[in-house]
ZABALUM-573748 format. One record per residue (C-alpha): z, y, x; residue in three letters. Coordinates in nm, 4 decimals. Each point is the difference from the previous one (the first is absolute). Example, Ala and Ser with C-alpha at 12.3 -4.5 7.8 and 13.67 -1.06 7.14 Angstrom:
BEGIN
        zz        yy        xx  migu
    0.7800   -0.4500    1.2300   ALA
   -0.0660    0.3440    0.1370   SER
end
This chain:
BEGIN
        zz        yy        xx  migu
   -0.0156   -0.0056    0.0013   MET
   -0.0535    0.3515    0.1135   LYS
    0.2566    0.2477   -0.0231   SER
   -0.1227    0.3019   -0.1404   VAL
    0.1606    0.3268    0.1120   ALA
    0.0328    0.2354   -0.2850   ARG
    0.0349    0.3585    0.0810   GLU
    0.2591    0.1877   -0.2007   VAL
   -0.1859    0.2898   -0.1548   GLU
    0.2002    0.2888    0.0744   LYS
   -0.0306    0.3011   -0.2749   ARG
   -0.1907    0.2932    0.1267   PRO
    0.2545    0.2616    0.0963   THR
   -0.0005    0.3149   -0.1722   LYS
   -0.0521    0.3370    0.1832   PRO
    0.3280    0.2026    0.0421   SER
   -0.1455    0.2412   -0.2522   TYR
   -0.0258   -0.2540   -0.2636   GLN
    0.3402   -0.1177    0.0293   LEU
    0.1624    0.3173   -0.1578   LYS
    0.0892   -0.0071   -0.3520   GLY
   -0.1964    0.1522   -0.3010   LYS
   -0.0391    0.3900   -0.0059   ARG
    0.1914    0.1974   -0.2558   LYS
   -0.1955    0.2304   -0.2157   ALA
    0.0436    0.3584    0.1391   ASN
   -0.1294    0.3060   -0.1791   TYR
    0.0980    0.2736    0.2537   SER
   -0.3623    0.0815    0.0875   THR
   -0.0798    0.0378   -0.3440   TYR
    0.3093    0.2324   -0.0566   ILE
   -0.1028    0.1994    0.2823   TYR
   -0.3470    0.0479   -0.1244   ARG
    0.0941    0.0978   -0.3497   VAL
    0.2358    0.2434    0.1394   LEU
   -0.2583    0.1546    0.2091   LYS
   -0.2222    0.0356   -0.2912   GLN
    0.2512    0.1791   -0.2114   VAL
    0.1629    0.2140    0.2785   HIS
   -0.2136    0.0385    0.3172   LEU
    0.2778    0.1820    0.1940   ASP
    0.2816   -0.2179   -0.0753   THR
    0.1327   -0.3052    0.2033   GLY
    0.2260   -0.2902   -0.0439   ILE
    0.2412   -0.1737    0.2090   PHE
   -0.0370   -0.3838    0.0782   CYS
    0.3444   -0.0880   -0.1747   LYS
   -0.0900    0.1827   -0.2924   LEU
   -0.3585   -0.1940   -0.0232   THR
    0.2035   -0.3065    0.0317   GLY
    0.2203    0.0935   -0.2782   LEU
   -0.2550    0.0800   -0.2200   VAL
   -0.2075   -0.3013    0.0721   ASP
    0.3260   -0.1847   -0.1079   CYS
    0.0205    0.1822   -0.3237   SER
   -0.3905   -0.0653   -0.0631   GLU
    0.0486   -0.3631    0.0814   GLY
    0.2759   -0.0275   -0.2695   ASP
   -0.1714    0.1920   -0.2584   LEU
   -0.3005   -0.2253    0.0265   LEU
    0.1958   -0.2932   -0.0153   GLN
    0.1971    0.1233   -0.3239   ARG
   -0.3396    0.1001   -0.1709   VAL
   -0.1285   -0.3527    0.0789   ALA
    0.3043   -0.1597   -0.1507   LEU
   -0.0151    0.1981   -0.3068   GLU
   -0.3837   -0.0907   -0.0190   ALA
    0.0625   -0.3643    0.0253   CYS
    0.2743    0.0087   -0.2729   ARG
   -0.2517    0.1798   -0.2245   LEU
   -0.2522   -0.2650    0.0462   SER
    0.2688   -0.2753   -0.0769   LEU
    0.0889    0.2049   -0.3096   TYR
   -0.3582   -0.0188   -0.1063   ASN
   -0.0700   -0.3556    0.1123   LYS
   -0.2855    0.0794    0.2470   ARG
   -0.0242   -0.1499    0.3316   ARG
   -0.1665    0.2899    0.1769   SER
    0.0943    0.3446    0.0778   LEU
   -0.2460    0.2706   -0.1175   THR
   -0.0053    0.3720    0.0326   GLY
    0.1615    0.0479   -0.3329   ARG
    0.3130   -0.1888    0.1100   GLU
    0.0184    0.2013    0.3189   ILE
   -0.0552    0.3259   -0.2014   GLN
    0.2737   -0.0948   -0.2457   SER
    0.2251   -0.1069    0.2767   ALA
   -0.0434    0.3484    0.1934   VAL
    0.0784    0.1813   -0.3500   GLN
    0.3041   -0.1869   -0.0820   LEU
    0.1339    0.0325    0.3640   LEU
   -0.0712    0.3780    0.0401   HIS
    0.1482    0.2602   -0.2038   ALA
   -0.1190    0.3313   -0.1550   GLY
   -0.3107    0.1594    0.1467   GLU
   -0.0984   -0.2838    0.2304   LEU
   -0.0826   -0.2362   -0.2501   ARG
   -0.2518    0.2429   -0.1659   LYS
   -0.2158   -0.0294    0.2968   HIS
   -0.2393   -0.2768    0.0266   ASP
end
């Protein structure tokens, strides 16, 4: 009998740049762009950008959760623009809910 030496296949190692975890959504670039559209001569601190980014993430999460609840109440499986719009109107008060 011939003894066949089987080579253990090694998994290809990933480069070091692929070993990092997933990136978290960051809206700081867009916050800065909107600020420059509204006020050209105004700047913003890095820590304040992080704070606004955190509050925007929280706001988007609350809108998504409320829209999901609305779709469950209506016995639908997919979110549409109507659920998103209704969720924004429910979460915002006063003048903000009137803007489309």
